[in-house]
N, C-alpha and C positions, 0 to 999 in steps of 0.2 A: 243336787241332782238338779234340783226343778231349774235352777239361775241357769246351770251348763250344757241345759236342751237348748238353747238359743244360739244363733250364729252369731260368734263376737261381733261387739259394736264397733271394734274397729275396722272390721271386713264389711259389717251393713250400710257405716256412714260413708265407705270408699263407694261400696256401689247405690247406695241413697240418697246420695247429698251431693257427693263432688262432681259427678256426670251431668245431675241438674244444675247446680251451680254453676258450671263452667257453659254451660250451656244457657244460662238466664242473664249471665254479668255482662253481657254486652246491652242489655234492655237497656242500663245505665248510659251509659257511652251512645244508643243510638237516638234517633227524634222522639222525643218526651213531649206529652201532653200540655197544657196550662198548668194542670193541676200538678203535675211531677214538677216542672222547672221552677213553678214558686216554692214546692217543698226543698225541693233539695239547694234553693239560692238561697233557705234562711240559715245562720246560725254561724259561728266560728267553727272552724274544722278543729284547730287547736284549741279548744275547750272543752270538756267534759259535757256530753250531753246533760248527764245525771250525775250527782257527785253527791256521796253519802259522809259525814263527816263526824265517827264517832256518836253515832245514830243508836241509843239503848233504851229498852222501851220492858216497862216492870208491869205485867197483870195481877193486881189483889196481891200485890209481894216478891211475884213468880219474876223470874227475868225471861222476857221472850226475846229479845234482842240484845245482846251485849259487844256494844261499842263499835259497831259496822265503820268499817271505813271502805266504798267502793269510788272506782269513777269507771262510765260507763261512757263507749267513745260515740262522739256522730254519728248515724248511721249504722251503726251496730245492732245485731242480733242475737241480745243478751239476754243468758238465762238463769234463772235464780233458781237450783237443783238441789234437793234434798226429802228424806222421808216425809210422812207428817208430824206437823209440832217444832219443823228444824228450824221454823220463823221466815222463812221464805214468803209465804202470803203477807204476814206482818211488816217485813218488808216493801212488798209492794205497795201494801194500804198507806206506808209512811210515805213510801213518794208521793202518791197519788192524793196527799193532802185527806184521807179517810181518817186517820188517826194521829193525834198529834206526837212527838218523841218526848221521853222523859229529857234526854239529853241530846246534844248532835244539833247537826243543821244539815238539811235536803237543800241544795241546790239545781234549779234546772239551770242551762246554758248561761252558769255563772252568778245568778239571782238565786239569791238566797229567799227559799220558801215558810221561813218561821213564822208562823201565825197567818199564812196566805191560806186562807178555806179552798177546798179541793175544787170548786164551780171557776175560780177565777186563776187556776195554776193551769200552764201551757199541756195540759196533758188529758188523754182520752182511755177509758179503762173497758176492755172487752172481756165481759166475765161467762163463767162454764155455762149458766142458764140461759143466756143471750140476752134476757127480760127485754123482750120486744112490744110494745105496744099490738095486744092482740088483735083491739078493734080499728087499727091504720094498716093501708095498703103497704106494698114494701116502701114504692116511695114515699110514703108520708113520714112513715118508721124514719128514715135517711134523711129526708129534708127538715126534719123535728129542729135537730141545732142550729144549723143556718136560718131557718123562719124563726127561733126564737134571738138568734145576733140581728135580726132586722134584717134580714136577704130580702131582695124584690124574688117576687115569681121569677121570673125571666133567671136571674141566675142561682134559684134553687133547683129549677130543675134543670140548667146547665150542669151542676155541682153534681146532683143526684144521677145524669143520665153519663157523666163522666166516671164516677166513681163504682156505678155498676159495671162498663165496660171492665174498670181491674179486677172486680170480683167476680166475670164473668155471670152476671147475671141480667145484661141486655133484655130486655123484653118482657120481664117480668116485674114489672112499677106499678101493675094494676092487682099483684096476687097480694093475700092476706099471710101472715103467717102460718096458718094451720094450712094453708094449701102448698107447703113446701116442707120439703124434706128436711133431716136433722142437718146435715151437710151444708143448705140453701140457706136455713136459717141463722147458722154460724156464719154463712156470707154476708148475710143484711146484718145481721151483728157486728160483723168488722166495718162495714160499707159503712154504716152509720158514725162508728169511731171516728174513720180514717175522714168524713168529710169536712171537719172542721180542722182539718189541717193541723192537728196538734202535732209540740215537738218534738213528744214522746208517746208513745202506744204500748200501755199496758196490757198484759192480757194474760188473766190469771185461770192456769189451768183450763183453757177455752176447747178443748179437744175433748177433753174426760169423756163425755157423756153421748160419744160417738163409736160406733163400733170398728173395728180393730183395721179392715180393708179403707172405709171411709178415715177414717184417723189419719191412716199413713196418706191418704191423698192429700187430704186439707195439710198435712203437714210439708208438702212441697207446695201448694199454691198457697203458703201464707210466708214459705222462703220466695215465690216469685212476687210476689203483695211487695213486701218488704224491699226486695232488690229494684223494682220495679219505682215507687215511691220515695225511696230513700230516707224514711221516717225510722227512728228508733226504736226500736222493739225491745221491751222491758218483760220478760214470758218467764212466767210459774210453772212448772213440772215435776212431777217426783217421776217420771218417765225417765229413765236413762237414755235410753236407744233415741227417743223425742228430742230429747237437747241436744244427744250425740249429731242427732242426722242435722238439726236446723240450724244451730247457734254458732255466731264468730268464736265467740268467747262464751265458759261457763262459770258461774259462782257458784261451788258447790258447798252446801249449808248444813251444819249441824250444832243442835243445841244452841239456837242461838246468834252461832258466830260461823263468820266464814271463816272456811279450813282450808280451800284451795282456788285459785281463778286462773283460770288458762284456757287455751283453744283444747278443742275436743280431743285430740291428738297428743298434747301438753301431759293433759290429766289421763288420757287412759296411759300412756305410756313412762310418766314422768310423777305417779303420785307421789303426794308429799308422807301421807301416814297412809299408816294399816286400814285406818277407814275407807280413806277414798279408793284407794288398793281395792279393798271390798266388795265398796259399794257401785263403782263404776265397772260395767261388766261380770263375767263369768270369770271367779277365779278360784284355786285352790292352795290352800294355804297351810304352808307344812312347817308345823311348830318346831324348835331346835334350840340349841347353845353352839354359841363361835367358841370353838377350841383353837383357832390359830388366826392369827393377823400377818400378814405378809404387807409390802406398799400398797398394790392396788389391790389385792385380793384377802377375802378370807373365808377359813374353814368353816363350816356348820353342820355338827352330827345331828342328824334330825330323830327325833324322837323314833320314826319310823326302823334306824340303825344303822343310815348309812351315812356318811361323811361327803357333803359337796360343797363346790367352792360358790363363793358368789365375791360378787365387787364389794371391796371394804367400806367405799364412804366414809362416813363417820361413824362405823361401828365399833363398838368396844363389849369387852369379855361382858358374856349373861347371856340371857334368854332370848329367843328373837322367835319373830315369823316372816319364813319365806315366803312369798308368794309368786306363783307361776301360772299365767292364762295358760288357758285350755287349748288353745289357736297355738299356742308358743312351744308346745310338747308331742311327740314322735312317739311309734311305737317299732321295735324291735325285738330281734330276736337273743341278740347276745349284747353284749356292754359295748360302747361306743370306743374306739380306740385313744381319738383326740383329747388332749387336756382343755380344751376349752369347751367340751361336754357332759354337763352332769347326767347319770342316771338314777332313775331306783327301781327297785323288782316287786313286781307283783303279779295278780293272775285279773283274768277279764273277766266282770262280773257282770256287766250288762252292754247290751249295744242296739243301738236304735238308729234307723234310720231315717234322713229325717228331709229329702228331697234334694237338698243344695249339699249336704253335706252327712258326716256319720257322727255321731255321738257314742263316745265307747267309755264305759266305767270301768277303772282297775281300782280291786281292791289290796291293799299292801299288806304287810306280814303282819302289820300294827295293828290291822283292823280299820286304816281309813280307806276311805273311799275316793279316788279322785276322778277328774272329767280332763278327756282329751278328744278333739277335734279334728278330725279326718276330712280333708278335702276327697271326692270323690275318684280323681284317678288316683289319688294315696291308698286308699281304702281298697280299692279295685287289686295295684299292686300287692298292696297285704293282704287277699284277700284267705290266706290258709291261719288268718287267727281266729280262735272260736271261744266261747264260753266256757271257761275253767283254763285257758292254755296259759304257762307262765310266758310273762313278758317283760324287757326293760321298758319303760318310760326313761325317753331323752328328751334334752331341752339346753341349749346353750347356756353358759355361764350367764353372759350378758344378758338375759333373760331373767336374770332372777332377782326379782325385787326383796333386798329386807330390808326390815321394820326392827330396833326394837322392843319385848314386851312394852305395852302400854303406848306406843307411838301411835 
């Protein structure tokens, strides 16, 4: 029920990201600064910005990465998403050159990085801990990289001023890190990584130390900055909503392997396995068994006692798990008439008002509890339902995701 308390990730991404990205997209086509123009001009748009070919990694005999193959496009905001220990940070470290893989190769803009040390790779990294020099000012922190590259004082000042504008910190050159908020420190760390104009920017859970409200603000800021400068971002996170909100594409990882790569919508609506379906967003998992197969549909007898229909796909006879998103389910006083609606009977056990929507829990006759998300207008029209009332939970046949046991 805890995961189901949140509004569905698909809805959140539509409200939090799509409108923002639509508003920001023209920045890439409008007047650009010298910093942005020179960054956008680099690289071949037909060649992957980053490519991993059969990358494997072992720690003391334990596999951390199992033959990773990935192709990340130029100018893409690409996220590596998974729970702790899945291999996402190891993948980032291999790209950055902090770890040498046991087998396989990493290519950046078509050039093999095998045995190329981290400081010679065209990448920069933003860490969760910021790693700012406390004795230096903001300008000195940002200008450290260009200074090490032999830039003149005038060149460094111009670069610092430009990148501070990008991260909305103009006028803060003389402050020190302890005079900045957490969000401002994160912007300085980002500016310091951007100022050297890397081909690829690696971000290792950079928002993890921020509070919820500031984290959401920084998600939109990072999206804006990435779209404005056009640099390829490779972003590590365990937060599904964060990845869904910010990313062009996502690689879902588990046990050192990439399970699925796709857009946020593809991963949410068309997960390739029960693991992905259950990991991304809130899900109701209904166990059952396939009892009949037709051309396009299959009949599944749920452990809850009812028979529902699902899209057959590649299903065979046997045990399955049916996944239905809480936002795809509705409450009704009676069973639906149409053949393209499934229904299951239960009693309302909980109801929580969450401002933008109502979260309802229904306990089935089998004892399993499932979650239903209802928008407020729908909730008001069905306000007659109360705790302990019998109810039919309905959803379209097409909204049933079905996976063979063990998939």
